[in-house]
N, C-alpha and C positions, 0 to 999 in steps of 0.2 A: 769669111763666113758671113751672112747676115745678123745683125745684134735682134735680140730679141724684141725691141721696139721697132726696127725697121720691117719683121714681119708679121708684127700689132697692125702697121699701118699700111701694108700692101694693098694696091688696088684693084680689087677683083671686078670693075665692072665693065669690064670687056668679055666677063666671061657666061653674061648671060645669065649669071645666076646671084642670087641673094642672100641674103642669113635673115632668116625671120625669130626675133626673141619673142615666143610663146608666155607670156607674162601673168601670171593668176593669182586668187591670193589661198592661203592655206589653211588650214585646221583652227587656227586659233582666231581667225579675222582679221587679223594684223599683220600676218606675217605674206612676204609676198617673195612668191618662188617664182623661176624663169627656167625655158632650157630653150636651145635654140635649134633650127633646124635650115638646112637649106634649100631654096624653091626656084625655079624659073622666076625670072623678073624681067620690068617692075611692076611691084607692086600697087594699087592705086585706091584700092577698096576693101573690105575687110569679108567682102564676101565672096571675093578672089580667091579667098584662103580656104585650104583642106583645116577641117576638123584634125584635133590630135588627142590623144590622151597620156595619161602619166601613171604612176604608181601611187594610189591614193591612203595607201596602207602607210606611206612615209611621211605622210601630212597630216595624219591624224582625220584622213575624211571619208577613209573606206577601212573595212574590216581585210586583213592578209587574204583569205579565202576567195574573195571577189573583191579584187584593189582596182581595178580601172577606170577612171575618172576621166568624161571627155570633156577638152576644151573646145569653147566656140568663139570664134574671134568676134569680137564686137568692134573694134578701133585699133586704127593705126596711128604709128608716129614715126618720124624720120628717126635713125636711132645716132643720137650724137657720139657712140662710144668707136662704131664701126663706120660710120661716115658713110659713102657713097647713097647708093638708091635702100641699103640695108634697113629696116624698118624695127620696132616696137610693135607688137598686140598686145593690146591690152583683152584678155579671155574673162568669161565666168565660166562655172564648171556644172557638169551634169551626169549624171549615170548614164550609161549605156542606152536604158531606156527612155532617156530624154526627159529626165527628174529633174531639175534643179535641187541642189545639195543645199541641205542647210547652210552652208557657211556662204552659198551663193544669193548675194544679197540684191545684185543685180536683176535679178529675174524679175523680181517683186515691185524693184522700182522701174522696170519698164513700163510693166500691168497701169503703174498710177500714171507713168508721163505720156502713154499711149491713149489715153482717155481725153473723148475729143474735148472736156471742159478742160484740161488742162494746156491741153495745144492750143487751144484758143488764146489761154491768158499768157502763152511764150514767157513762163518763167525763167526768171534772170537769178543767176547765182554768183557771187564775190565771197569764194572763199581765201580766209585767212589762217594759213597753214602755221603755227609755231612748234618750234622742235629744239631740243637741246642735243648738244656736242658734245662727247663726254669722253676722256683720256681712256685709252684701250684698256690699260693692264688696271686699274684700279675704278675704271665707271665713275667718275668725277668731273665735272664739268672742266670743259677746256680752258685752260690757264688759270684755274684757281689753284692755288698752293695745297701739294698732295698734307691731306689731312686737316687741312684749315680753312680759311675762308678770304674771300677779299671785302673789301670796303663796300659798308651798305647800299643799296640799291639808291642809285641817285643819275650819275654820271653815264650809266650804260647804253641807255635807252636812247637808239641812236646817236650812240657816240662812236666817236674817233681817236684811237691812239692807242698805242700797246699794253698800256696797263685798263683799257675800255672796251677793246674790241678782239674778239678771240675767233678767227675762226675764218676771217672776212673772202681768204681765197675760197677755200668751200663754198661760201654761198655766193660768190661770183662766178665760178665755176658751172654750179649751177642753175644760175639766172642765163647764162648764155646759152647753156644745155638744152633747157626749157623752151626758147628762142627758138633753137635751130628744130628742136623735136618737134614743134608747129602746137606748141602749148600755150593757153594764154595767160601767160604770167606775165601779172600787172606788175609788180614792184618785189621788192626784198627792203629789210630793214632791222637794224639789231632791237632784240628787246631789252625790256626791263633788268632781266635777270642776267648778268655777265654769263656768256657761253650759250646763250638760249637767243637763237633767232627766228624770224619769219618771214617766207614769202605768201604771196596771193596770188589766184588763179580767179578769174571772171573779169567781165560777165560773161558769163556761160550758159547757155540755155539748156534747160531740162538736164536728162540724162548725163550728156555730155560734160558736166560741171565733176561729174565723180570719176567720169572716163580719164578727166585730165589730170584731178590730182590725186590719183592713184599710180598716173606715169609719170607723175613730178615725182610722187615719192619713190618709186623706182629708179630714176635716176639720180635724187640725193642719197638712197641708201647704196648704188655704185660707187658714187664720186665718195662717201666719207670709208667705203670699202678700200677706193685708190690711196685716200688720204692715211688711213689704218687708224681712223675715227671712229667712237662708235656713236649712230643716231637713234637718241630716243624720243618716241613719243609719250613717253608718260606725262598725266597731266598735272602732276606734284612731282618732280623727279628729287626733289631738296626740298626736307620740312623745315620748318620756321618762316622768318622773315623774307621769304622770297616768292615771286611770283610764279604761280604756276603756268601750264602752257595750256591753249584752247585751239582752238579751230573755229573761230567766228563767222557766221554765216549770212553774209549778205543776202537779202532778197526782195525781190518788187517782181508784180505781174504787171500786165499789160497795163488794165485800167490804173492800176496804181501809179503807174508813169505816168498818168494820162491828166487833165484838168480833174478836180475835185477829189482825185486819189488819197487824198490824206484821211477822209474820212473811210475809205476802203481800207486803208491802212491800220485805224485803230479796230474798226472790228476785227480783220485779222486776229492783232493781238490779243485782241480779248479769246477768240478760237483759242490760242493758243495759253492763254491763262487758263480756259476751262480743261484744258488735258496737258496740262503741265506735267504730271506724274507719269504719264505715259511718253512723255517727250524726253524725262529725264533719264528711265528706262533703259532709253535705246541709243542716248549721246555720249556712250562711251564707257568704260573700265575704270574704277577707283576715281571718279569724277567729284564724287562726295568729300575729297580731300583739296581738291582743288577750289569749291564753288565753297565757300566758306563764311561769305559775305564782307571779308578782305581783302585785300588783294586785286581790286576792280573787279571783284566778282557779285553777284548777289548770291544769297545765302541759298542752295538747293531747296529745303524747303517752302521756300516764298517767292512766288512769282510776282514780277513788278516789270515797269516798262517807263522809262522818260526821257525828255528830248535831251541828249547831248551827254548824258548820265551811264557812265563805263559801271556804275555801280548798280547798274541795274540787269534783271534778267535779258530786255531787250532795248534796246539802244533805238532811238529815232533822232537823225542827225539834223542840225541849225536848218543847213538849208532845205532838207522835207519839210519842217514846219512852217519857213518861209514861204515856198513856193507854193504849198499847196497836195504837192506829187512830190514821189520820190522812193526811195525805198527804207527798211529799215533792218538791224543788223541783232541775229541772234546772239545773243554771248556765253549760252549755256552750253556749246557741244566740246567736248575736252579734246585735245591734241590728238588721242587716239581713236576716234570716231571715224562711222563707215560711211563717207559722204555720199554713197547709195542711198542708207537709211535714211540721214538727216536732210538732203534735198528732198527726197520723195514724201518723207512724213511730214514736212512743211508744207509741200505742197498739197498733199492727200487733206489736211487740215483746214488750210485756208479756203482750199476753194472745193474740194470734194464735200466735207460733212457740212451739213446744215446743222446746228445745234438748236435745242428746242425751245430757246432763250436768246434775246436781244444781247451782243457780246459787247458792244461800243464802251461799254458804262461798266464792263465787269468788272475791270482794274483800273483804277483811276491811277495816272502817271505820278508819280514822286519827282520833286524838282531838286531834290539837295541831292547827292554824293550820302551812300548809305556808309562809306569807309574809308 
């Protein structure tokens, strides 16, 4: 008799059938749901896939008396769990009449990214996703003593060793799985708080950044499920003198990457400063616990920017300043932010919005860290 592992690894490629795992975002706006179906394959484009439906009353997205929600396939990735021609399918959600659900943030993002002015600017995003690994039974960070604390922060960031790095096998499994899937994952590292890690996705153009980050989150959730570890995107999982978890978003437009782009970067940062409250309101739940002005953050109530300054709302790199072109980093988004919201909002504010005043000198750069 075959073992369970043998059955899980059965090769079905000669059946002319594939398994497509349809993935969507549930009612909380952060929970990831999925279910699989059998289709004739291989599939190379999401347009080849049929729409599907699910019980929205069980995900907090529809009432029981009218529970059907429709899934629209939007992006596909190779499935690292089933292998072969099997795929992961990122979907967004609609009523049977074709109206986007309130939790479908992709639909509004697509409207912004499909505007000619945005398309012409070819917006690039590099997203730094921080997360925390927790022991399942106690919801306490991986490697931490039960009911106690490890030594203070310092040796853990990009650290190596049994007393400094916990969960590396999960991180490396995720890294390779994302590469296999076709996600543009560009790196990983251990973070400042022990038990906390980061992966980066990008540079990716437009709405694909959101598709890829959600796919990467799904894969990480599945891997932690296998490892019997809890994945947390809480922006401040441990109170006290510990770093929080963010989702720093690096951004540039075509003209920012060209000669003279630094002047455009400063104008764009000025626009972000004018709309600071709007962005903060959309940048993730619980972010006020993280953005305190300490632990490499700016205070949530005050917009600031600086060159090489990780205590600012927006950081400009030394290379960008030196070369007079490049990108900047919005350090305000929380680890639980919706990438469709954040990426499209940055594009809308910096490309489409025309404020009634000059923006370049709205916020002066700060040169020294605030914490």
